[in-house]
C-alpha positions in Angstrom: 60.0 143.7 182.2 57.8 142.1 184.9 54.7 143.6 183.1 55.9 142.0 179.9 56.4 138.6 181.5 52.9 138.9 183.1 51.5 139.7 179.6 53.3 136.7 178.0 51.9 134.4 180.7 48.4 135.9 180.3 48.5 135.6 176.5 49.7 132.0 176.7 46.7 131.0 179.0 44.3 132.9 176.7 45.5 131.1 173.6 45.1 127.7 175.3 41.6 128.6 176.3 40.6 129.9 172.9 39.2 126.7 171.3 39.1 128.1 167.8 42.7 129.3 167.8 43.9 126.2 169.6 42.1 123.9 167.1 43.5 125.6 164.0 47.1 126.0 165.5 47.5 122.5 167.0 44.6 120.1 166.5 43.7 120.8 162.8 47.2 120.2 161.3 47.6 116.9 163.3 44.0 115.8 162.5 44.4 116.5 158.9 47.7 114.7 158.4 46.6 111.7 160.5 43.3 111.2 158.6 44.6 111.9 155.1 47.9 110.1 155.8 46.3 106.9 156.8 43.5 107.1 154.1 45.4 108.5 151.2 49.1 108.7 152.0 50.0 106.1 149.4 48.2 107.7 146.5 50.3 107.4 143.3 52.8 104.9 144.9 52.0 101.9 142.7 55.2 100.2 143.7 53.6 99.4 147.1 50.3 98.2 145.5 49.1 94.6 145.3 47.8 93.1 142.1 45.8 89.9 142.0 46.1 87.6 138.9 44.1 84.7 137.7 45.3 82.4 134.8 42.9 79.8 133.4 44.2 76.2 133.7 46.1 74.8 130.7 47.0 78.3 129.5 50.6 79.1 128.7 51.7 81.7 131.2 55.5 81.9 130.5 55.4 85.4 128.9 53.0 86.7 131.4 55.3 85.6 134.3 58.2 87.2 132.6 56.2 90.5 132.3 55.2 90.4 135.9 58.8 89.7 137.0 59.9 92.9 135.3 57.0 94.9 136.6 58.9 96.1 139.7 58.2 95.7 143.4 54.3 95.3 143.2 53.0 92.4 145.2 51.5 89.7 143.1 48.7 87.5 144.5 47.3 84.5 142.6 43.6 83.5 142.7 41.8 80.4 141.7 39.0 81.9 139.7 38.0 85.3 138.1 35.1 85.5 140.5 37.4 85.2 143.5 39.7 87.9 142.0 36.8 90.3 141.4 35.6 89.8 144.9 39.0 90.5 146.3 39.2 93.7 144.3 35.9 94.9 145.7 36.9 94.0 149.2 40.2 95.6 148.7 42.3 92.7 149.5 44.2 93.6 146.4 44.4 97.0 144.6 43.5 95.8 141.2 43.4 92.5 139.3 44.5 90.8 136.0 43.0 87.8 134.4 44.5 85.9 131.4 42.5 83.3 129.4 44.9 82.7 126.6 43.2 85.2 124.3 42.8 88.5 126.2 44.0 90.2 129.3 41.3 91.5 131.5 41.9 94.1 134.3 39.6 94.6 137.3 39.4 97.9 139.2 37.4 99.2 142.1 35.2 102.0 140.8 35.3 103.8 144.1 39.1 104.4 144.0 38.8 107.2 141.6 42.1 108.9 142.3 44.2 105.7 142.4 42.7 104.0 139.3 44.4 106.4 137.0 47.8 105.1 138.3 46.7 101.5 138.1 45.4 102.0 134.5 48.9 103.3 133.6 50.5 100.2 135.0 48.0 98.0 133.2 48.8 99.6 129.9 52.5 99.2 130.4 52.0 95.5 131.4 49.9 94.9 128.2 52.4 96.5 126.0 55.3 94.5 127.4 53.3 91.2 127.4 52.3 91.7 123.8 55.9 92.3 122.7 57.1 89.2 124.5 54.5 87.1 122.8 55.7 88.3 119.5 59.3 87.8 120.4 60.0 91.5 120.0 61.7 94.1 122.1 60.8 97.8 122.5 62.5 99.7 119.6 63.4 102.6 122.0 64.2 102.8 125.7 62.3 105.2 127.8 64.2 106.6 130.7 62.4 109.1 133.0 64.6 111.9 134.4 63.6 114.1 137.3 64.9 117.6 136.5 66.0 120.0 139.3 67.8 119.5 142.5 65.0 117.8 144.4 64.3 114.2 143.8 60.9 112.9 143.0 58.4 113.2 146.0 55.1 111.7 146.8 51.8 113.4 147.1 51.7 113.4 150.9 55.2 114.6 151.2 54.2 117.7 149.4 50.9 118.1 151.4 52.4 118.2 154.8 54.6 121.4 154.3 51.4 123.0 152.9 49.5 122.1 156.1 52.4 123.7 158.1 51.9 126.9 156.0 48.1 126.8 156.7 48.8 126.4 160.4 51.0 129.5 160.3 48.4 131.4 158.4 45.6 130.4 160.9 47.8 131.3 163.9 48.4 134.9 162.5 44.9 135.5 161.5 43.2 134.4 164.7 45.8 136.2 166.8 44.3 139.5 165.8 40.9 139.0 164.2 39.5 137.0 167.0 41.6 137.7 170.1 41.9 141.5 169.9 38.3 142.0 168.9 37.3 140.0 172.0 39.5 142.1 174.2 38.1 145.3 172.7 34.5 144.1 173.2 35.2 143.2 176.8 36.7 146.7 177.4 40.1 145.2 178.3 41.9 147.5 175.9 40.0 150.6 177.4 41.4 149.6 180.9 45.0 149.2 179.5 45.0 152.8 178.1 44.8 154.2 181.6 47.6 152.0 182.9 51.3 153.1 183.0 52.3 150.2 180.9 52.6 151.2 177.1 49.9 149.4 175.1 52.6 148.4 172.5 53.7 145.9 175.2 50.5 143.9 174.6 51.3 143.7 170.9 54.8 142.5 171.6 53.4 139.8 173.9 50.9 138.6 171.4 53.6 138.4 168.7 56.0 136.5 170.9 53.5 134.1 172.1 52.1 133.4 168.6 55.6 133.0 167.2 56.6 130.4 169.9 53.4 128.5 169.8 53.2 128.6 166.0 56.8 127.3 165.8 56.2 124.5 168.3 53.0 123.5 166.4 54.9 123.2 163.1 57.7 121.2 164.8 55.2 118.7 166.3 53.2 118.4 163.0 56.4 117.8 161.1 57.6 115.3 163.6 54.5 113.3 163.5 54.6 113.1 159.7 58.2 111.8 159.9 57.7 109.4 162.7 54.3 108.0 161.8 54.4 108.0 158.1 58.1 107.8 157.5 58.3 111.0 155.4 61.7 112.3 154.8 62.6 116.0 154.6 65.9 117.9 154.2 65.0 120.9 156.4 66.9 124.0 156.1 66.3 125.3 159.7 67.5 128.8 159.1 65.1 129.2 156.1 62.4 127.3 158.1 62.7 129.5 161.2 63.0 132.8 159.4 60.1 132.0 157.2 57.7 131.1 160.0 58.7 134.2 162.0 58.0 136.5 159.1 55.0 134.7 157.8 53.4 134.7 161.2 53.7 138.4 161.8 52.7 139.1 158.2 49.4 137.1 158.5 48.8 139.0 161.8 48.9 142.1 159.6 46.3 140.5 157.4 44.2 139.7 160.6 44.4 143.4 161.4 42.3 144.2 158.3 39.6 141.7 159.4 39.7 143.2 162.9 39.1 146.7 161.6 36.3 145.7 159.3 34.4 143.3 161.7 34.2 144.4 165.3 32.4 141.4 167.0 34.8 138.7 167.9 32.6 135.8 166.8 32.0 137.4 163.4 35.8 138.1 163.0 36.7 134.6 163.8 34.1 133.2 161.5 35.4 135.4 158.7 39.0 134.5 159.3 38.0 130.8 159.4 36.1 131.2 156.1 39.0 132.9 154.5 41.6 130.4 155.6 39.5 127.4 154.5 38.9 128.9 151.1 42.6 129.4 150.7 43.3 125.8 151.9 41.4 124.4 148.9 42.5 126.9 146.3 46.2 127.3 147.3 47.3 123.8 146.0 47.6 122.3 149.5 45.4 119.3 148.8 44.3 119.7 145.2 47.2 120.4 142.8 46.9 123.7 141.1 47.6 122.1 137.7 44.3 120.2 138.1 42.3 123.5 138.4 40.5 125.4 135.6 42.5 128.4 134.3 40.5 131.1 136.2 41.1 129.2 139.5 44.7 128.9 138.7 44.9 132.6 138.3 43.1 133.2 141.6 45.5 130.7 143.3 48.5 132.5 142.2 47.2 135.6 144.0 46.6 133.9 147.3 49.2 134.4 150.1 48.8 130.8 151.2 49.9 129.5 147.8 53.2 131.4 148.1 53.5 130.3 151.8 53.1 126.6 150.9 55.7 126.8 148.1 58.2 128.5 150.4 57.6 126.0 153.2 58.1 123.2 150.8 61.4 124.8 149.7 62.5 125.2 153.3 61.8 121.5 153.9 63.6 120.4 150.9 60.9 118.9 148.8 60.4 121.6 146.1 62.8 123.5 143.9 62.7 127.3 144.1 65.1 130.1 143.3 66.8 131.3 146.5 65.9 134.9 145.7 62.3 133.9 145.2 62.2 132.3 148.6 63.6 135.3 150.4 61.3 137.6 148.4 58.3 135.7 149.7 59.6 135.6 153.2 60.5 139.4 153.4 57.3 140.4 151.6 55.4 139.1 154.6 57.7 141.0 157.0 57.0 144.1 154.8 53.3 143.5 155.2 53.7 143.5 159.0 55.8 146.6 159.0 53.1 148.4 157.0 50.1 147.1 158.9 51.4 146.9 162.4 51.1 150.7 163.0 47.4 150.3 162.0 47.2 147.5 164.5 48.9 149.6 167.3 46.4 152.4 166.8 43.6 149.9 166.8 44.8 148.4 170.0 45.5 151.7 171.8 42.4 153.5 170.8 39.7 153.2 173.4 36.1 152.4 172.5 33.9 155.3 172.0 30.8 155.4 174.2 
């Protein structure tokens, strides 16, 4: 027991000194959500947008005011000229603009806001239709009522991104635990010296697993807490699913790291390869770019990536995505199964001394 406690303390210190592992376990998730949260956290949330309007003097604006009053909670800011409105859109004092000269509606957009302009254009189309009907004294012939199907209410873009980043953090923690850490120990002949000690080498693996589980779980809690406190995100976390999934996914990705460690022997090369694999998965697994936006061949690749299923399971565990209960547990225990299959390989790799 004393030997195991010593190994746990040693592994904790090593992890904190490992800049690459520390960055992808703690710093990267926080950096990602802070940067993208402040820059792009409101993408698609038109209700919080501000629209500037300019109406030429002497023009009847009765129907326009009725249309804007029915538009929802968007902030409306008046301007004294079309030029002032255009300048405000360019300077992002308002999100987009509307000008009415009595004959035509003109909408102003910032060409640099590529992702948000699509939502603004949809709002503009709705305003135009409603305004035209009011001018004709007509009402819509049918009522359109959006209905969110499933048990989970509609969520925002960033609310879905954060659980994906948590899944990526778990993936990185598991990959670097073996691919970088154990290859470094093997290169420094640390494992060779352990073979001749009375302590069973499997104790090292137990220590690595325990430390990575604890550190990974703490990292996800910190990242989730920052998202909730800083950006006001709301999650209905099932702590049983959340905890079991992190444990199984961490040991499962450590199994994947075993494959990298067996193929690449130098620690720097192993870490670089693990980093490259993790980053490719980040952009193809629907964490930031929705899978639905990808070409068909990339969607097929995405469905085969472990991180895609990890992200979906994490979203389900945090209450922002629907999923069949059996599918969640199938994903969770499949990672446990991967660990059971690959950990004996990892044990043999750790125990075997280097050949001279």
